[in-house]
C-alpha positions as CSV (number, residue, x, y, z in Angstrom):
1,X,7.4,20.3,11.4
2,X,9.9,17.4,11.7
3,X,7.0,15.1,12.6
4,X,5.0,16.1,9.5
5,X,8.0,16.0,7.2
6,X,9.0,12.5,8.5
7,X,5.4,11.3,8.0
8,X,5.3,12.7,4.5
9,X,8.5,11.0,3.5
10,X,7.4,7.6,4.8
11,X,4.0,7.8,3.2
12,X,5.6,9.1,0.0
13,X,8.1,6.3,-0.1
14,X,5.4,3.7,0.4
15,X,3.4,5.2,-2.4
16,X,6.4,5.0,-4.7
17,X,6.7,1.3,-3.9
18,X,3.0,0.8,-5.0
19,X,3.5,2.9,-8.0
20,X,6.3,0.6,-9.1
21,X,4.2,-2.4,-8.5
22,X,1.4,-0.9,-10.6
23,X,3.9,-0.1,-13.4
24,X,5.2,-3.7,-13.3
25,X,1.7,-5.2,-13.3
26,X,0.6,-3.1,-16.3
27,X,3.7,-3.4,-18.3
28,X,4.8,-7.0,-17.5
29,X,1.7,-8.9,-16.7
30,X,-0.9,-7.1,-18.9
31,X,1.6,-5.8,-21.6
32,X,-0.3,-2.6,-21.6
33,X,-0.1,-0.3,-24.5
34,X,-0.4,3.5,-24.1
35,X,-4.3,3.6,-23.9
36,X,-4.6,0.7,-21.4
37,X,-1.7,2.0,-19.3
38,X,-3.2,5.6,-19.2
39,X,-6.6,4.3,-18.3
40,X,-5.5,1.9,-15.6
41,X,-3.0,4.4,-14.2
42,X,-5.8,7.0,-13.9
43,X,-8.1,4.5,-12.1
44,X,-5.4,3.2,-9.8
45,X,-4.0,6.7,-8.9
46,X,-7.5,8.1,-8.2
47,X,-8.6,5.1,-6.1
48,X,-5.4,5.0,-4.2
49,X,-5.4,8.7,-3.4
50,X,-9.0,8.5,-2.2
51,X,-8.3,5.5,0.0
52,X,-5.0,6.8,1.4
53,X,-6.7,10.2,2.3
54,X,-9.1,8.2,4.5
55,X,-6.1,6.3,6.1
56,X,-3.9,9.3,6.9
57,X,-6.7,11.6,8.2
58,X,-6.6,9.9,11.6
59,X,-4.1,8.2,14.0
60,X,-6.6,5.4,14.6
61,X,-7.1,2.7,12.0
62,X,-9.3,4.2,9.2
63,X,-12.0,1.6,9.8
64,X,-12.4,2.7,13.4
65,X,-12.7,6.4,12.6
66,X,-15.8,7.3,10.7
67,X,-15.2,10.2,8.2
68,X,-17.7,13.0,8.0
69,X,-20.7,12.5,5.7
70,X,-19.4,14.8,3.0
71,X,-16.0,13.1,2.9
72,X,-17.4,9.6,2.9
73,X,-20.1,10.5,0.3
74,X,-17.8,12.4,-2.1
75,X,-15.1,9.6,-1.8
76,X,-17.7,7.0,-2.8
77,X,-19.1,9.0,-5.6
78,X,-15.7,9.9,-7.1
79,X,-14.5,6.2,-6.9
80,X,-17.7,5.0,-8.7
81,X,-17.4,7.7,-11.3
82,X,-13.7,6.8,-11.9
83,X,-14.8,3.3,-12.8
84,X,-18.1,4.2,-14.6
85,X,-16.5,6.8,-16.9
86,X,-14.5,4.0,-18.6
87,X,-17.7,2.5,-20.0
88,X,-19.4,5.7,-21.3
89,X,-19.7,6.1,-25.1
90,X,-17.3,9.0,-25.4
91,X,-14.5,7.5,-23.3
92,X,-12.2,7.4,-26.3
93,X,-12.2,11.2,-26.4
94,X,-10.5,11.2,-23.0
95,X,-7.8,8.8,-24.3
96,X,-9.2,6.0,-22.2
97,X,-10.4,2.4,-23.0
98,X,-12.7,0.1,-21.1
99,X,-10.8,-2.1,-18.7
100,X,-11.2,-5.9,-18.6
101,X,-12.5,-7.3,-15.3
102,X,-9.2,-8.9,-14.5
103,X,-7.4,-5.5,-14.8
104,X,-10.0,-3.8,-12.6
105,X,-9.7,-6.6,-10.0
106,X,-5.9,-6.3,-10.1
107,X,-6.1,-2.5,-9.5
108,X,-8.5,-3.0,-6.6
109,X,-6.2,-5.6,-5.1
110,X,-3.2,-3.2,-5.4
111,X,-5.3,-0.4,-3.8
112,X,-6.3,-2.7,-1.0
113,X,-2.7,-3.8,-0.4
114,X,-1.6,-0.2,-0.4
115,X,-4.3,0.6,2.3
116,X,-3.1,-2.3,4.4
117,X,0.5,-1.3,4.1
118,X,-0.3,2.4,4.8
119,X,-2.1,1.3,8.0
120,X,0.9,-0.8,9.1
121,X,3.2,2.1,8.3
122,X,1.0,4.6,10.2
123,X,0.9,2.2,13.2
124,X,4.6,1.9,13.1
125,X,5.2,5.6,12.6
126,X,3.1,6.6,15.6
127,X,4.5,3.8,17.7
128,X,8.0,4.8,16.9
129,X,7.2,8.4,17.6
130,X,5.7,7.5,20.9
131,X,8.8,5.5,21.8
132,X,11.1,8.3,20.7
133,X,9.1,10.8,22.8
134,X,9.3,8.5,25.8
135,X,13.0,8.0,25.3
136,X,13.5,11.8,25.0
137,X,11.5,12.4,28.2
138,X,13.5,9.7,30.0
139,X,16.7,11.3,28.8
140,X,15.7,14.7,30.0
141,X,14.7,13.4,33.4
142,X,18.1,11.8,33.7
143,X,20.1,15.0,33.0
């Protein structure tokens, strides 16, 4: 349980950093009003959660561990729908607005950076855990 709790805290803190970066991008760079902020936050949150789910599902780098067909297919479909829904005629009924290409590109860049950071954090987490386990084993042998 300690292992899972520590992993959740580290991944959660990393997500909070990227949430703050997204807030800053939307509020400072794009000066987003409520509709733009809501729309961009929806897209970024959904894309990030989909991507991070692929990262944390395995100890190996996500690109070296092929997800099952259902997971890969549903992830791709949901990501495409998240972007496509913004350009449907009744998007305003959801409180969303179409996003400019620059905003979409920025959100994709933040999502990509989050994936890279999560991979580095995962690598460090498992490396540190291995070193701690080795240290603990060495300590027990010495006693």
